[in-house]
N, C-alpha and C positions, 0 to 999 in steps of 0.2 A: 785176193785183191792186192795189187802192187801198192805198198805203203811208202814208196820213195817220195820225197818232198816234191810237191808239184802244184800247179796252178790250173784253174779252169774258169770257164765263163758260163753263166746261166743265161741262155738265150732260148726262149720259147720258139718252136718252129713257126708258130702263127705270127711271130713278131718279125720275121725276116722280111726284107724288101721284096716286092713282087708287083708286077703290073696287074695282077688278077685278084686283088681284094684281100689276100691273106698270104702269109709265107707258105712256100711249097717245097717239095723235095727236088726242085729243079736247080738251075744254074746258080741262083743266089745262095742256095744251101752249100753248094760246092765252093763258091767264093768265100763263104763264111768259114769253111774248113781251112781255106788258105789263110784267112785272117787269123784264125786260131793258131795255125802253125807259125806264122810270122810273129805272133805275140808270145811264142814259146809256151803256149797252153798245151796241156796234156789231156784235158777233160772238157767235153761239151755237155753241159747239163741241160736236159730238156724237161719241159712239163709233160704231163700225161698226153699221149697221142690218141686218146680216146675220142670217140664220136661225142659231140656235144648235143645237148638237148635244151630244155627250158632253162633260161638263165645263162646259157653259153659256157658253163663251167666244165672244164675237162675232169673235174672231180665229182660231177653228177652225170654219169654216162648211162645210156641204156644197155651197156654191155661191159663186162669186165675185160674182154679182149678185143672188142671191135675197134678197128683203126679208122681214124678220121679221114674220110674220102675228100674233105676240103683240101687236104694237103697234097693230093695227087697233082703232079705238075702237068699243066695243059700243053706247054710247049713240047714236052717229051711225047705226049699222046699225038700231037701234030706231026712230029718227026717220024712216028711209027705208022702214020697214015690213018689214024683213028679219029682225028679231028681236022677241020679246016680252019684256017686263020679267020675267015669271015664269020664262021660260027662262034668263035671265041670273041671276036670284036663286037658281035651283036649283043653280047651279054653285059648287063650293068652290074659290076661288082662293088660299086661305091666310088665316090669321087676323091676322097681324102686318102692319099697314100700313107698317112701316118696312123690310120685307124682301120680296124676290121669292122665291116658292116655285116653282121651275121644274118640279118633279115634278108639282105640281097643275096648272100651266099645260099641261104636256104631255098630261095625262089629260083635261082639261076644255075647253081652248080650241078645239082642232080640231073636236070634235063640235059645238060651238056654232056655229062658222063654217060647218060643213056644213049646219046648219039654215038659216042665212042664205042659203047658196048655193042650197038647194032652192027658196027663194022668189024668187030672182033671175032676171030675164029673160035667159036665155042668148042670145037673139037680138038683144039690145040692140046697135045699130050700133057704138057706141063700143067695146063689149066684143069683138065679132067682129073689128073692125079691129085691136084690141090683140093678140088671139090670132094673127091672120094676120101681123102684123108680125114675130112670132117672137122678140122680145127675151128672153122668159122661157120659151122652149120647152125648152131643155136643163134648166133648173131644174125645170120642171113635170113633164117626163118622168122625171127622176131621182127626184123626190119621190114620184111615182106608184109607181115600182118599189120605193122604200124602204118605202112604206106597205104594199105587197103582201108585203114580206119582214119585216114587223114592225119596221121601222127598223134592221135589222141593217146593218152596213157592207157595201159592195158586194163586198168581197173575201171575204166569208163567204156570198155568195149561191150558189144551185145553179149548177153548171157551165154550164148552158144560158143563164143570165142574166149570168154573170160577164164575158163578153167582148162588148163592145158591137159591134153592126153596125147600119147603117141599116135592114136588114130586120127585126131584132129590135125596133128602135124603132117602126117602122110597125105591127108586130104588136101590141105592148103598147098603143100609142095607140088602135088600132082596137078592141081587146078591153076597154079600160079608159078609154073617152073621158070618162065622168063624173068619174072621179078626176083625170084630166089637166086637164079644164076647171076643176075645183075649185081646183087649185093655181094655174092662170092667174087665176082669180077673186081669190085672195088677193093676188096682185101688182097686179092692176087696182084693187082697193079700196084697198090700201095707198097706191098712187101718187095716187089720187084724193083721199084724205084728206091725204097729205103735201103735195101741191101747193097745197091750200088753206092749210095752215099756212105753207108757204114764201111764198105771196103775202101773207099777213098779216104775216109777219116783214118782208118787203120794204117793205110799206106803213108800217112803223115805222122804216125805215132800218137794219134788222138783216140781216146776211148769215149764212148757215148754212155752217159749216165741217164737212165730213165727214172720215172717217178710213178709209184704205184699207190693210188688212193687206198686207204684202209677200207673205207665203206663204199657201198654202191647205192645208186638211186633206187627208190621204191619202184619207179617206172623203169625196170630193167628186166632183161630176159631171165636173169637168175631168180629174181623174186617171182616172176611169172611161171617159169618152168621148174624151179627147184625151191618151192616155198619152205621145205623142210630145213633149208640152210639158215633160216631166219626165225626170229620170234614173231610169228604171225598167228592171228586167231583162226577160227574155223572158216571164216569168210576171207581169209588171206589179207586181212588188214593188220598193220603193225600194232603190236601191244605196247612197245616202247620205241623211241627213236633217239638218235644220237645228238650230242651237242656238247657244250662246255658250260660250267657253272658260272654264276655271276662273279665279277671281280671288280677291281678299281677302274678298269677301262669300260666295262659293260655291266651295268647294274642289273640287267635282265638276263645276263649270260648270252650264249650263242645257241640258237635252235637250228641245227642243221637239217633235221628231219629224216636222215637216212635210217632205214630199218636196222635193227641190232641183230647180230649173228646169234644163232642158236649154238653156242659153243659146246654144250653137252652133246648135241647131235654130231657136230663136227669132230669132236674127240672120239666118238664111237666109231667113226669111219677112218680113224688115224689121220684126220685132217686132209683127206684125199683131195677135196675140192681146192682147199687153200694151197696145198703142195703143188697141184697142177697149175694154179694161177701164178705162183712164184716161178715155176719152171718155164712157163710160157713167156713171162716177162724177161727172164734171163736168156731166152732164146733170141730175143730182140736186142736187148741192151747188154753192154759189158759190165755195168755197175747198176745196182738198183737201189734207189732211195725209197724207203717205205714211209709214207706220210702217216702222221698221227700214231707213231710207234707206241706212244704211251698207252694207247687204247688196247694193246695186247696185255699189258700188265694190269690195268684197271681202266674201266670205261664209264663214262657218265651217261646215264639213261634218263629220259624225260617221258612221262606218260603221253601216249599218242593223243593228239587233240589239244594239248596245252599250247597256249599262244606265246609263252616265254619259257626260258630254261630254269626258272626259279624253283620249280618243284621237283627237280631231278635228284638223282642220288648216284653215288659211286658204286660200281660192282666189280667183282674180281674177274679178271680176264684169264685166258689160258696160260699166259706167262711162258716160261721157258719150255714147257711141254710142246708148244707149237714149233719151237726153233731148235730143239735139242739135236736134231739130225741135220741142221743147216748152218752150223757155226763156221763152216769153211766157205760159205757162199759170199760173193762180193756185194754185200748189203750195207747200206748206210741207214742209220736210224734217225728219223726226224723226232728228236726227243725234247721238243720245245713245249712250253706251257707249264702246267702244274706238275712238278716232279716230286713224287714221294719216294720212299725207300724201295717200294716194289719196282718202280721204273729203273732206279739206279742199280738195283740188284739184277734186273733183267739185262741191262746193258753189260754189266760185268760178266754175266753168265754166257751171253752170246759172243762177247768180244767185239761187237759191231761198233764202228765209229759213230759218235753222236755229232751234234751240231752246236756251234757257238755263233752268236749274232751280235755284231758290234753296236747295232742300234739299241740293244739292251744293256750295253756295257758301261756307259759313261754317266753314271747316276750319282757319283759322290760316295758310293759305298766301296770301301777298299777291298772287301772280300767277295765282290761280285765276280763270279767265275767266268763271265763272258769277257772280262778284261783280257786283252791279248797276253799280257805277262803271266796270267794265271791259267791260261789254256794249256792243254797237254797234247801230246803227239797224236793220240788216237781220236782226233776230232777233225771236223771240217769247219773252217772259219768262213763266215759270210759277213758282208756289211749289212745285208738284209735279205729277206726271201721274197718270193712272189706275193706273199700276203702282207708285206710291210710297205710303208711309204718308201719312196726313193730316199737316198741319204740326204740329198739336197732338200727334198720336200720335208723330211723329218726335221732337219736343222731349221728350216724356215718356220716351222710350226712350234718350235720350242719357245717358252716364255723367256724373258730376258735373264732371269736368275737361273733357269734351267740351262740356257746356252752357256752361261759363265761356268757352271759346274761341269758341263760337257767339255768345254775348252780346257779347264784346269786338269780334268782327268786325262784328256788326250795328250796334253803337254807332258804330263808325268809318264804316261805310257811311251811316248816318243823317246823320252830320256832313257827309259829302261830298255828299250829295244833298238836304240841307235837309229831312230827315224827322224829326219828333219821335221821340225814343227813349223807348219805354215798355216795361218788362219786369218789372213788379211780380209777375206770375205768368205761367204758361205761355200762357194764353189771350191775355194782353196782349202777350206776346212774339210770339205767332202773328199778332196784329193788326198789329204793327209790321212783321213779315215781309210780310204782305199789302200794306201801304202801300209798302214798298220795291219790291215787284213793279210797282206802278203808277208809281213814281218813276223806274224804269229808263229808259235812253235808247232802248230798243227801240221799233219802230213800233207793236207790239201787245203788250199784257200781258193774260194770261188767268189768272183765278182759278178753280180748281175749286170747285164749290158747297160741298163739305165743308170747304174752308178758309175760305170766306166765313162759314160757320156755326160755324167753330172747333170741329169735332167731333173726337173721339178716333178711335183705329184701329178702333173698331166700325163706322165708316163707310168704312173702306178699301175701295176698289173691287176691287183685285186684288193678289194676291201672285204674281209671275211664277213660272212653271215649278213650280207647286204646285197639285195638284188639291185643292180645298177647297170645302165647302158654304158657306163665308163669302165666296167670290169672286163678283163680279158681282151681288150681291144687295141692295146698299144702295139705300134709297129715302128721299126727303125727304118731309116732311109739309106739308100745306097751311099750317099756322101758321108755317112757316119764312119765308114770303114776305110779310113785312109792309111796309107803306108806309114805316115808320121805317127798316127795313133798306135799302130801295131808296134812300131819300133820303140815308142815310149814305154809301152807295157813290157816289151821284151827286156828292156834295160832294168826295170824294177824286178822282173822275174829272176833275172840273173843275179841282181844285187842281193836278193834274199834267198839265193841258192835253191830255187824252185824248178830248176831245169838241169838235167844231166843228159848228155848225148848217149844214146844206147850203144 
């Protein structure tokens, strides 16, 4: 990974402007690359590109490698003769251009893509080679079964389908070949469009940073087809599930519900499945952020069936054994949350950059290592992540005394890092926080798009451990990406030496 001092923007693909209900791999994505280039950014950070399911979270996907067909650009399919404009226009993708309506996408997107597939040449040599390679066979088989079962979770399927066997797979594929090839088509088209975007980003000197969730959903092809990878009982029910312990912010803790890996089994295979997962991700992205990295050092488990995380306990993870042959890979560790010596040791052993978040920094404690002046080079500095409030929302929700502490700390940090202190109102204080992020000593600073735009919590991407129709729905508008905004960012990037011409 290139460790030269640089700047990036966190922009979920789903949040791009688009007339079709969600951001896509089409023109607006290429326009955003232009905005990145004009802003002197070197990195575009994405959220997982996974297929979403119940709750709409890309961190709860039915497949570790299935790519979200909602992101396929419809205009490109039209240009290729696979769709007609009137077919696109007949679909209701939602009326509000600032929000994603997943319900309408679920009802309307797949039927439209099936029309495109009906016109697609299934004997195309590239496509047949893609299918034969088998990278997306498990995903396509599982989605074929899910569609036949009206997208119910696999553990609610009829008994004859609930237990995977190769014989069952062969029978389903033989009887439902068109459905199976349709889901292969969605992956083929996604990658064809994505690779064009990736090539364009590279032509502008921009790298794509992806995000790999540590855990998978229980309703996933991996749990269905490879139960040995997880701690499941003889009926393939989880024995324990993942979460976070209670703390000052959450008295019940966070109950995520993901099944726990059987690390003993994975070790016995030389971590073959996990190795392939990382390899697959790095075939798509230039840089890979691993979410909940602390779960590799030690992970919190909760008995299956508990309603809160109160009765959980910490267990020892695989640690450096999992990464001892991967220290040269371009990986960033999401090392937020409860950090004990085991996590810190793992970071040192791997050499991976960790993360610092300014929303955690300005609390009046002089030794808080999220403070920009205490950060070090081998980190990535953020104002906040997709799981945090927007910076303006965060400031708006501080109590009066907390806001005064925040301002005092920010003013002191501005003096230490030669950043002008401006705090006449909350947006101005948010701008000052953005600038401190760029001034930090870290090799990479990343601003989420909602903090660049100084939006309030209506633009918050996600509230963790909470099912909500306001999660994962934020979208930007075309008018957000002005030349003036790009030039303003570029000046700051140059001021803090985060851009060098190759």
